[in-house]
C-alpha positions, 0 to 999 in steps of 0.5 A: 775357231780355226778358219782352216778347219772351218772351210775343211769341214765345208769343203767335205760337205760340199762333196755331198752329192744331190739326193745323198746325205751324209752323217756328222760322224762321216764328215768328221772322219773324212777330215781326220777328226773322227771323235769331232762329230759335235764339231761339225754340227757346230760348224754347220750352224755357222755355215751361212756366214761363210757361203752357200753350202748343202748343209741340208745333206747332213743328219745324225747318226740315225738319219734324223733331221736337225731339230727346228730346221723347218726347211731341211725336209723340203730340201731333201725331198727336192732332190729326191730323198724320200723320208722314213717319217717326218724327221728321219732319212733312210740311211741304208737307202740314201747315205752317201758312200764316199 
């Protein structure tokens, strides 16, 4: 995978403010790859190899947390994001307006 693309995605994720979330599709649109939300997810799954990024602030189009990532909810709550239920963020309230 192209390292420039990886860092472009991670740079966009770095811009998400504390207490806000963005969707995979939103990040894809920000980097000019509107139809590549899955690519964004793939890159975020490897982000730990490229440095420290706030990947916990990225959720799916329905506000769902990453299945199996036990700490994502607690990381978001520590930033003031309240979850609607155990696995969803209220996008109307917490989605980053970029």
